[in-house]
C-alpha positions in Angstrom: -18.4 -58.2 -13.3 -20.4 -59.1 -10.2 -20.2 -62.6 -8.6 -23.7 -62.9 -7.4 -24.1 -63.9 -3.8 -20.4 -63.7 -2.8 -20.8 -60.5 -0.9 -23.7 -61.8 1.1 -21.8 -65.0 1.8 -18.8 -62.9 3.2 -21.1 -60.8 5.4 -22.9 -63.9 6.8 -19.5 -65.2 8.0 -19.2 -62.3 10.3 -15.8 -61.7 11.8 -14.2 -64.6 9.9 -13.2 -62.3 7.0 -14.2 -58.8 8.1 -12.7 -56.9 11.0 -13.7 -53.6 12.6 -11.7 -50.7 11.3 -11.4 -46.9 11.7 -10.7 -45.0 8.6 -8.8 -41.8 9.2 -5.8 -39.8 7.9 -5.3 -42.0 4.8 -5.9 -42.3 1.1 -8.7 -44.4 -0.2 -10.0 -45.3 -3.7 -13.7 -44.7 -4.0 -15.7 -46.7 -6.5 -17.9 -43.8 -7.6 -20.5 -45.8 -9.6 -21.1 -48.0 -6.6 -21.0 -45.2 -3.9 -23.3 -42.9 -5.8 -26.0 -45.5 -6.2 -25.6 -46.7 -2.6 -26.0 -43.3 -1.1 -29.1 -42.6 -3.3 -30.7 -45.9 -2.4 -29.9 -45.4 1.3 -31.7 -42.0 1.5 -35.4 -42.2 2.2 -36.4 -38.9 0.6 -35.1 -39.4 -2.9 -38.7 -40.2 -4.2 -37.4 -42.1 -7.3 -41.0 -42.3 -8.7 -40.8 -38.6 -9.6 -37.6 -38.7 -11.7 -34.9 -37.5 -9.4 -34.5 -35.0 -6.5 -31.1 -33.7 -7.5 -31.0 -30.9 -4.9 -31.4 -33.4 -2.1 -29.1 -35.9 -3.8 -26.4 -33.2 -4.2 -26.7 -32.4 -0.4 -26.3 -36.1 0.5 -23.2 -36.4 -1.7 -21.8 -33.2 -0.1 -22.4 -34.7 3.4 -20.4 -37.8 2.3 -17.5 -35.7 1.1 -17.7 -33.5 4.2 -17.2 -36.7 6.3 -14.2 -37.7 4.3 -12.6 -34.3 4.7 -13.5 -34.1 8.4 -11.7 -37.4 9.0 -8.6 -36.3 6.9 -9.3 -38.9 4.3 -8.0 -38.2 0.8 -10.3 -39.9 -1.8 -9.3 -40.9 -5.3 -12.7 -41.0 -7.0 -12.6 -43.6 -9.8 -15.4 -44.0 -12.4 -15.9 -46.9 -14.8 -15.2 -46.1 -18.5 -16.7 -47.4 -21.7 -18.1 -50.6 -20.3 -17.6 -53.9 -22.1 -16.1 -52.6 -25.4 -14.9 -56.2 -25.9 -18.6 -57.3 -25.6 -17.8 -59.5 -22.6 -21.0 -60.6 -20.9 -23.1 -58.8 -23.4 -26.2 -61.0 -22.7 -25.9 -60.5 -19.0 -25.7 -56.7 -19.4 -28.6 -56.7 -21.7 -30.6 -58.6 -19.1 -29.7 -55.9 -16.6 -31.0 -53.2 -18.9 -34.3 -55.1 -19.3 -34.5 -55.3 -15.5 -34.0 -51.5 -15.3 -36.6 -51.0 -17.9 -39.1 -53.1 -16.0 -38.5 -51.1 -12.8 -38.7 -47.7 -14.7 -42.1 -48.5 -16.1 -43.5 -50.1 -12.9 -42.3 -47.5 -10.5 -44.9 -45.3 -8.7 -45.0 -43.9 -5.2 -46.5 -47.0 -3.6 -43.6 -49.3 -4.7 -40.9 -46.8 -5.6 -38.3 -48.2 -3.1 -38.8 -51.7 -4.5 -38.3 -50.4 -8.0 -35.6 -47.7 -7.6 -34.2 -46.2 -10.7 -31.0 -44.3 -10.4 -31.6 -40.8 -11.9 -30.1 -39.8 -15.2 -27.9 -37.0 -13.8 -26.9 -39.0 -10.7 -23.2 -39.5 -11.4 -22.9 -35.9 -12.8 -24.3 -34.6 -9.6 -21.8 -36.7 -7.6 -18.9 -35.2 -9.7 -20.2 -31.7 -9.1 -20.2 -32.4 -5.3 -16.6 -33.6 -5.6 -15.6 -30.4 -7.3 -16.9 -28.4 -4.4 -14.4 -30.2 -2.2 -11.6 -30.1 -4.8 -11.5 -33.9 -4.8 -9.9 -35.4 -7.9 -12.2 -37.5 -10.1 -10.8 -40.0 -12.6 -12.6 -41.9 -15.3 -11.0 -45.0 -16.6 -10.9 -45.6 -20.3 -12.7 -48.9 -20.1 -13.9 -51.2 -17.3 -12.1 -50.1 -14.2 -12.4 -53.0 -11.7 -9.3 -55.0 -12.4 -7.1 -52.1 -13.1 -8.2 -50.2 -10.0 -7.7 -53.3 -8.0 -4.1 -53.6 -9.2 -3.4 -50.0 -8.5 -4.9 -50.3 -5.0 -2.8 -53.4 -4.3 0.5 -51.7 -5.5 0.0 -48.7 -3.2 -1.8 -50.6 -0.4 -4.8 -48.3 -0.6 -8.2 -49.6 0.6 -11.1 -49.5 -1.8 -14.6 -48.3 -0.9 -17.1 -50.5 -2.8 -19.7 -53.2 -2.7 -18.4 -54.8 -5.9 -17.5 -58.4 -5.2 -14.7 -58.4 -7.8 -12.5 -56.6 -5.4 -12.8 -59.5 -3.0 -11.4 -61.8 -5.6 -8.6 -59.5 -6.5 -7.5 -59.6 -2.8 -7.4 -55.8 -2.1 -8.2 -54.1 1.2 -11.9 -53.6 0.6 -14.3 -51.7 2.8 -17.9 -52.7 2.1 -20.2 -49.7 1.8 -22.7 -51.5 3.9 -20.4 -51.3 6.8 -20.4 -47.5 6.5 -23.5 -45.7 7.8 -24.4 -43.9 4.6 -27.6 -42.2 3.5 -29.9 -39.7 5.1 -28.6 -38.2 8.3 -25.1 -39.6 7.9 -23.5 -36.5 9.3 -25.6 -36.6 12.4 -24.9 -40.3 13.0 -21.2 -39.8 12.8 -21.1 -36.6 14.8 -23.1 -37.6 17.9 -23.8 -35.0 20.6 -22.2 -32.3 18.4 -18.7 -33.8 18.5 -17.1 -34.1 15.2 -15.9 -37.6 14.5 -12.3 -37.9 13.4 -12.7 -41.4 11.9 -15.2 -43.4 9.9 -16.1 -46.7 11.7 -16.3 -49.5 9.2 -15.3 -53.1 8.4 -12.4 -54.2 6.2 -12.2 -57.4 4.2 -9.2 -59.7 5.0 -8.3 -61.6 1.9 -5.6 -63.6 3.6 -8.2 -64.9 6.1 -10.5 -65.8 3.3 -8.0 -68.0 1.4 -6.8 -69.6 4.7 -10.4 -70.5 5.4 -10.7 -72.1 2.0 -7.2 -73.7 2.3 -6.1 -72.1 -0.9 -2.9 -70.3 -1.8 -3.4 -66.6 -2.6 -2.3 -67.3 -6.2 -5.4 -69.4 -6.7 -7.8 -66.6 -5.7 -8.2 -65.1 -9.2 -9.2 -68.5 -10.5 -11.8 -68.8 -7.9 -13.3 -65.7 -9.5 -13.2 -67.3 -12.9 -15.1 -70.4 -11.7 -17.7 -68.4 -9.7 -18.2 -65.4 -12.0 -19.5 -67.0 -15.2 -22.2 -69.2 -16.6 -19.9 -71.0 -18.9 -18.9 -73.9 -16.7 -21.3 -76.6 -15.5 -20.5 -77.0 -11.8 -21.3 -80.7 -12.0 -18.1 -81.1 -14.0 -16.1 -80.0 -11.0 -17.6 -82.6 -8.7 -17.5 -86.4 -8.5 -19.4 -88.3 -11.3 -21.5 -89.8 -8.5 -22.7 -86.4 -7.3 -26.5 -86.0 -8.0 -26.8 -82.4 -6.9 -28.4 -80.2 -9.6 -28.6 -76.7 -8.0 -25.6 -75.0 -6.4 -26.1 -72.1 -4.0 -23.2 -69.7 -3.4 -22.0 -71.7 -0.3 -21.8 -75.0 -2.3 -20.3 -73.3 -5.4 -17.5 -71.8 -3.2 -16.9 -75.2 -1.6 -16.9 -77.1 -4.9 -14.7 -74.5 -6.7 -12.2 -74.4 -3.8 -12.0 -78.2 -3.6 -11.4 -78.4 -7.3 -8.6 -75.8 -7.2 -6.9 -77.5 -4.3 -6.3 -80.5 -6.6 -4.4 -78.5 -9.2 -1.1 -76.7 -9.2 -0.9 -73.1 -10.3 1.0 -74.0 -13.5 -1.8 -76.4 -14.7 -5.0 -74.6 -13.5 -5.3 -72.3 -16.6 -5.3 -75.2 -19.1 -7.5 -77.4 -16.8 -10.2 -74.6 -16.6 -10.3 -74.3 -20.4 -10.8 -78.0 -20.7 -14.1 -77.8 -18.8 -16.0 -76.0 -21.6 -16.9 -76.8 -25.2 -14.8 -75.3 -28.1 -17.3 -72.5 -28.9 -17.1 -71.2 -25.3 -13.3 -71.2 -25.0 -12.9 -67.7 -26.4 -15.2 -66.2 -23.8 -13.5 -68.1 -21.0 -10.1 -66.9 -22.2 -11.3 -63.3 -21.8 -12.5 -64.1 -18.3 -9.1 -65.7 -17.4 -7.3 -62.6 -18.8 -9.7 -60.3 -16.7 -9.0 -62.1 -13.4 -5.5 -63.3 -14.2 -4.0 -59.8 -14.8 -1.1 -59.3 -12.4 0.7 -56.2 -13.6 0.3 -52.9 -15.4 -1.4 -49.7 -14.3 -4.7 -48.4 -15.7 -4.4 -45.7 -18.3 -6.5 -43.1 -16.5 -4.8 -43.7 -13.1 -1.5 -43.5 -14.8 -2.5 -40.2 -16.4 -3.6 -38.9 -13.0 -0.3 -39.6 -11.2 2.1 -39.0 -14.1 0.3 -36.5 -16.2 0.5 -38.8 -19.2 -1.3 -41.8 -20.6 -1.4 -44.3 -23.4 -3.0 -43.3 -26.6 -6.3 -45.0 -27.4 -6.4 -46.5 -30.9 -9.9 -47.1 -32.4 -10.8 -49.5 -35.1 -11.5 -47.0 -37.9 -9.6 -46.0 -41.0 -5.9 -45.9 -40.4 -6.3 -47.0 -36.8 -6.0 -43.3 -35.8 -5.4 -42.3 -32.2 -8.0 -40.2 -30.5 -7.0 -36.5 -29.9 -5.1 -36.0 -26.7 -7.3 -33.1 -25.5 -10.3 -35.5 -25.8 -8.7 -38.3 -23.9 -7.5 -35.9 -21.2 -11.1 -34.5 -20.8 -12.5 -38.1 -20.7 -10.1 -39.2 -18.0 -10.9 -36.1 -16.0 -14.6 -37.2 -16.1 -15.7 -34.3 -18.3 -17.5 -36.7 -20.6 -19.6 -39.8 -19.5 -18.3 -43.2 -20.7 -21.0 -43.6 -23.4 -19.2 -40.9 -25.4 -16.1 -43.0 -25.7 -18.2 -46.0 -26.5 -19.8 -44.2 -29.4 -16.3 -43.5 -30.8 -15.0 -47.0 -30.2 -18.0 -49.2 -31.3 -20.7 -46.8 -32.7 -23.2 -48.2 -30.2 -25.5 -46.3 -27.9 -27.1 -48.3 -25.1 -30.5 -47.9 -23.4 -30.9 -45.2 -20.7 -33.5 -46.0 -18.0 -35.7 -43.3 -16.5 -39.1 -43.5 -14.8 -41.5 -43.5 -17.7 -45.1 -44.1 -18.7 -45.1 -47.4 -20.5 -47.7 -46.4 -23.0 -45.8 -43.3 -24.1 -42.8 -43.3 -26.5 -39.3 -43.7 -25.1 -38.2 -40.5 -23.4 -35.0 -40.4 -25.4 -36.8 -40.0 -28.7 -37.2 -36.1 -28.5 -33.5 -35.8 -27.8 -32.4 -38.0 -30.7 -31.5 -35.0 -33.0 -29.0 -33.9 -30.3 -27.6 -37.4 -30.0 -27.1 -37.5 -33.8 -25.4 -34.2 -33.8 -23.1 -35.1 -31.0 -22.3 -38.4 -32.7 -21.4 -36.7 -36.0 -18.8 -34.6 -34.1 -17.4 -37.7 -32.3 -17.1 -39.6 -35.6 -16.3 -36.6 -37.7 -13.1 -38.1 -39.2 -15.0 -41.1 -40.7 -18.1 -39.1 -41.3 -16.4 -36.7 -43.7 -15.3 -39.5 -45.9 -18.5 -41.4 -46.3 -21.9 -40.7 -47.6 -25.1 -41.4 -45.7 -26.2 -43.6 -48.6 -23.2 -45.9 -48.2 -23.9 -49.6 -47.8 -21.3 -49.7 -45.0 -23.8 -49.5 -42.2 -21.2 -49.8 -39.4 -19.7 -46.4 -40.5 -22.8 -44.6 -41.7 -25.1 -45.3 -38.7 -25.2 -45.4 -35.0 -26.7 -48.5 -33.4 -29.1 -47.2 -30.8 -31.1 -49.2 -28.2 -34.7 -47.9 -27.8 -37.5 -48.9 -25.5 -40.4 -50.1 -27.6 -43.2 -50.8 -25.2 -41.9 -53.2 -22.5 -38.9 -54.4 -24.6 -35.6 -53.0 -25.8 -34.8 -53.1 -29.5 -31.9 -51.9 -31.6 -32.2 -49.6 -34.6 -29.6 -48.1 -36.9 -29.9 -44.3 -36.8 -28.2 -42.2 -39.6 -25.7 -39.5 -38.4 -26.7 -35.9 -38.2 -27.6 -34.4 -41.6 -26.8 -30.7 -41.1 -26.7 -28.6 -44.3 -26.0 -25.1 -43.1 -23.0 -25.4 -40.9 -20.0 -27.6 -41.3 -19.6 -30.4 -38.7 -16.7 -29.6 -36.5 -13.8 -32.1 -36.7 -13.1 -33.6 -33.3 -9.4 -33.0 -33.6 -9.8 -29.3 -34.4 -12.3 -28.3 -31.7 -9.8 -26.6 -29.4 -8.7 -24.4 -32.3 -12.1 -23.4 -33.7 -13.5 -19.9 -33.1 -16.2 -19.8 -30.4 -18.6 -18.4 -33.0 -18.3 -21.4 -35.2 -18.9 -23.8 -32.4 -21.9 -21.8 -31.2 -23.5 -21.8 -34.6 -23.2 -25.6 -34.9 -24.7 -25.9 -31.3 -27.6 -23.6 -32.2 -28.3 -25.5 -35.4 -28.5 -28.9 -33.6 -30.6 -27.3 -30.8 -32.8 -25.5 -33.5 -32.2 -22.1 -31.8 -32.6 -19.1 -34.1 -30.7 -15.9 -33.7 -33.4 -14.2 -31.6 -33.6 -17.1 -29.2 -29.8 -17.3 -28.9 -29.5 -13.6 -28.1 -32.4 -13.7 -25.6 -31.1 -16.7 -23.8 -28.0 -14.6 -22.9 -30.3 -12.3 -20.9 -30.5 -15.0 -18.3 -27.9 -15.7 -15.6 -25.0 -17.7 -17.1 -25.5 -20.8 -15.0 -29.1 -21.3 -16.4 -28.7 -20.4 -20.1 -28.3 -24.1 -21.0 -31.4 -24.9 -18.9 -33.4 -22.3 -20.8 -32.1 -23.4 -24.2 -33.1 -27.0 -23.4 -36.5 -25.8 -22.3 -37.0 -24.2 -25.8 -36.0 -27.4 -27.5 -38.3 -29.5 -25.2 -41.2 -27.1 -25.9 -40.7 -27.4 -29.7 -40.1 -31.2 -29.8 -42.7 -32.5 -27.2 -45.3 -29.7 -27.1 -45.8 -29.8 -23.3 -48.9 -28.4 -21.6 -48.7 -24.8 -20.3 -48.9 -25.9 -16.6 -45.9 -28.2 -17.2 -43.8 -25.4 -18.7 -44.8 -22.9 -16.0 -44.0 -25.4 -13.2 -40.5 -25.9 -14.6 -40.0 -22.1 -14.6 -41.3 -21.7 -11.1 -39.1 -24.6 -9.8 -36.0 -23.0 -11.4 -36.7 -19.6 -9.9 -37.4 -20.9 -6.4 -34.8 -23.6 -6.3 -32.0 -21.5 -7.7 -32.8 -18.7 -5.3 -33.5 -20.4 -2.0 -32.3 -24.0 -2.3 -29.7 -25.2 0.1 -27.0 -24.7 -2.5 -28.8 -21.9 -4.4 -27.7 -18.3 -4.9 -29.8 -16.7 -2.1 -29.7 -12.9 -2.0 -29.3 -11.2 1.4 -29.7 -7.5 0.5 -32.7 -5.6 1.7 -35.7 -5.2 -0.6 -35.6 -2.4 -3.2 -38.5 -0.3 -4.3 -40.1 -1.7 -7.4 -42.2 1.3 -8.3 -42.0 2.2 -12.0 -39.7 -0.7 -12.9 -41.7 -1.5 -16.0 -40.1 1.4 -17.8 -36.7 0.8 -16.4 -34.2 -0.2 -19.2 -32.3 -2.1 -16.5 -35.3 -4.2 -15.7 -33.7 -7.3 -17.2 -34.0 -10.9 -16.0 -30.4 -10.8 -14.6 -31.2 -7.6 -12.6 -34.5 -8.9 -11.3 -32.7 -12.1 -10.2 -30.1 -10.0 -8.4 -32.8 -8.0 -6.7 -34.5 -11.1 -5.2 -35.2 -10.4 -1.5 -34.5 -13.1 1.1 -37.8 -12.5 2.9 -39.7 -12.7 -0.4 -38.1 -16.0 -1.2 -38.9 -17.4 2.3 -42.5 -16.3 1.9 -42.7 -18.0 -1.6 -41.5 -21.3 -0.1 -44.1 -20.9 2.8 -46.9 -20.4 0.2 -45.9 -23.5 -1.7 -45.7 -25.5 1.6 -49.2 -24.4 2.5 -50.4 -25.6 -0.8 -48.9 -29.1 -0.5 -46.1 -28.8 -3.1 -43.0 -29.5 -1.1 -41.7 -32.6 0.7 -41.8 -30.7 4.0 -45.6 -30.2 3.7 -46.3 -33.8 2.7 -43.9 -36.2 4.5 -45.3 -39.5 3.3 -48.3 -38.9 1.0 -50.5 -41.7 -0.2 -50.8 -41.1 -3.9 -53.7 -42.1 -6.1 -52.5 -43.0 -9.6 -53.9 -41.1 -12.6 -52.2 -41.8 -15.9 -53.3 -38.7 -17.8 -53.4 -35.1 -16.6 -56.6 -34.5 -18.4 -58.4 -37.1 -16.3 -59.5 -34.6 -13.7 -58.7 -31.1 -12.5 -57.9 -31.4 -8.8 -56.1 -29.4 -6.2 -55.2 -32.6 -4.5 -51.4 -32.6 -4.6 -51.4 -36.3 -3.6 -52.6 -37.5 -7.0 -49.8 -39.1 -9.0 -49.6 -38.3 -12.8 -47.2 -40.7 -14.5 -47.6 -38.8 -17.7 -46.3 -35.6 -16.1 -43.3 -37.5 -14.8 -42.7 -38.9 -18.3 -42.9 -35.4 -19.8 -40.2 -34.2 -17.4 -38.1 -37.3 -18.2 -38.1 -36.1 -21.8 -36.8 -32.7 -20.6 -34.1 -34.4 -18.6 -32.9 -36.4 -21.7 -32.7 -33.1 -23.7 -30.9 -31.2 -21.0 -28.5 -34.2 -20.4 -27.4 -34.6 -24.0 -27.3 -30.8 -24.7 -25.0 -30.4 -21.7 -22.5 -32.9 -23.0 -22.7 -31.7 -26.6 -22.0 -28.1 -25.3 -19.0 -29.5 -23.3 -17.7 -31.5 -26.2 -17.7 -28.3 -28.3 -15.7 -26.4 -25.6 -18.7 -24.7 -24.0 -20.0 -22.1 -26.5 -22.6 -21.6 -23.8 -21.5 -21.3 -20.2 -21.1 -24.5 -18.2 -24.0 -25.2 -16.0 -24.8 -27.2 -12.8 -28.4 -26.0 -12.8 -29.6 -29.6 -12.6 -29.1 -29.5 -8.9 -32.2 -27.1 -8.9 -34.3 -30.1 -10.2 -36.6 -31.7 -7.7 -39.0 -34.2 -9.3 -41.3 -34.4 -6.3 -41.6 -30.6 -6.0 -42.0 -30.2 -9.8 -44.7 -32.8 -10.1 -46.8 -31.3 -7.3 -46.2 -27.8 -8.5 -47.5 -28.8 -12.0 -50.6 -30.3 -10.3 -51.2 -27.0 -8.4 -50.7 -24.8 -11.4 -53.0 -27.0 -13.5 -55.9 -26.5 -11.0 -55.2 -22.7 -10.6 -55.1 -20.8 -13.9 -54.2 -17.6 -12.1 -51.4 -19.3 -10.2 -48.8 -16.5 -10.6 -51.0 -14.1 -8.6 -50.5 -16.4 -5.6 -47.1 -14.8 -5.2 -48.1 -11.2 -5.6 -47.2 -10.6 -1.9 -43.6 -11.7 -2.7 -42.8 -8.6 -4.8 -39.3 -9.5 -6.0 -40.3 -13.1 -6.7 -43.5 -12.0 -8.4 -41.8 -9.6 -10.7 -39.1 -12.1 -11.7 -41.7 -14.9 -12.4 -43.8 -12.6 -14.6 -40.7 -11.5 -16.6 -39.4 -15.1 -17.0 -42.8 -16.4 -18.1 -43.2 -13.5 -20.5 -39.7 -13.9 -22.0 -40.1 -17.7 -22.4 -43.4 -17.2 -24.1 -41.7 -14.8 -26.6 -39.0 -17.4 -27.2 -41.5 -20.1 -28.1 -44.0 -17.7 -29.7 -46.5 -18.5 -26.9 -47.3 -21.8 -28.5 -47.9 -24.0 -25.4 -50.1 -27.0 -25.8 -53.5 -26.5 -24.3 -54.2 -28.6 -21.2 -57.1 -30.5 -22.9 -55.0 -31.7 -25.9 -54.0 -35.3 -26.2 -51.8 -35.0 -29.3 -48.6 -37.0 -29.1 -46.5 -39.5 -31.0 -47.7 -42.7 -29.5 -45.1 -45.3 -30.7 -41.5 -45.8 -31.6 -42.1 -46.2 -35.3 -43.9 -42.8 -35.6 -41.0 -41.0 -34.0 -38.4 -42.9 -35.9 -40.1 -42.0 -39.1 -39.7 -38.3 -38.2 -36.0 -39.0 -37.6 -35.7 -40.4 -41.1 -34.8 -44.0 -40.1 
């Protein structure tokens, strides 16, 4: 929960509550959800209007982790779990989702930094960056703030976060704004080539804060209760003669502190409850329990330090405990929190991406994957109930969809697979890999030929290619959109900052067409460094990369068919939307594969994704039908590109949508009808 305005109030007070601090040779708790968004929003080349520059975001996260390691700081990376399973502040959270929806549909290059949308894979990219540095990442079972705060207080660890809740819990908090994060952070901290041994920052002094308010420290949690909810009318805390109607954060703090000073700690709980009507008391009790918790360690953090953890009991038949392997993986951040929420409440919340408002919600093409994943998660109940059951809570998943400019909830039936038995969640570690692969292929609609051919690709991109096949079948993208995605994958994987660049000298390619070893893997291994550099130079010259267009002024064109143009500065929102659909498919396919124990190799190929580069590349290919010949001078790149395009065409039977076609499912109801809702 965020107490709106409190952080700004603290910062405006200057040195009253914040003091200069040098962070070095210590352990800190890092609020990952907060840090990941802050670094993204502090970096000026993320180009959020294009759907995510994950290669650059990964580099920024690695720079942050490098600074921590350089200063001998041991981070405990903590993620929020299944948010709000007790439905606390449900209306407020729904309002936040509508705000993200508004930003996602209004965002374009001219206003993208006023309507920033955190990209879909953002947290996963941060986790990948932490793994590179062997930093431990922990995901709490449910909301993490209060439990993390208690943990930090017991061990006297500072917390890196901008969340105002930590101020109320009285921990040693380091506001992220006091750290110089974002683009160029390494250079700022390492001036004149000298490596800094500490991070200069500010630390919050909770004791100074309560002294300033003339409150005992025991009353600080109750200050959070009074400030952090809309249940209490602030006029009830003041004199009956007070005519003030609106209370800003300064006056709210003054009024709340004055009221608390009049009551002893033993009475304050009952007094606060007396301020609201009977129907609001239950919500207020939850808030009091949230801020008033004074002991106990969080389940996930307990697991991290003791190698154990409490069992999670869900409200299903028999109140069964979730499998230990599943909870261990969840606490190690192998699964995002929405997976646990599906198990606990059978709800699936709205995901925001930059989208075209007039197009259907970008999640819709991936719904069959979501249904298959949900069937595995709820397999215990699913096996004992028919889809025709009137018990909607068990037979359906409550999914939030974007319908135009609003969010609406629909009940979606679980996956109806007929050919392969749905794996039981408890049995997954014991199942043969072939059984899990067959179920995955069925959900992804991959036939035997496609499954075999995918394995000709390097292991780290097999999931990427499988998702492209599903994307092609479900959304019917234009040929230039498919080719641009292939070209981006080849270039980014080979020459990106964290790609697999080859350094060997160029081989002779004479007669390779008849070579039985002329496979995609071999061609990829034969990529020549100089050819890769030349390919990048060609793309820069044609205005496809950020280096070639530092701050372009985009003209908005909603539909690709509006005009053929070589002008890379024309912004096509529909192209961005089409790649948002691909991201959704790759995202849910990644976690279904992980839930099944990785029948396909684990992938981090998303760090090859650069939305800006991809958008401009699609525009270039659209206006140049013979685009692949542009790279004929880069022999190894040219051969690989031709082979990948040819192979992908065989995987999809060459059925790309022609560029002049406008066929699409235009509304939510059309797509849901296909999903048998």
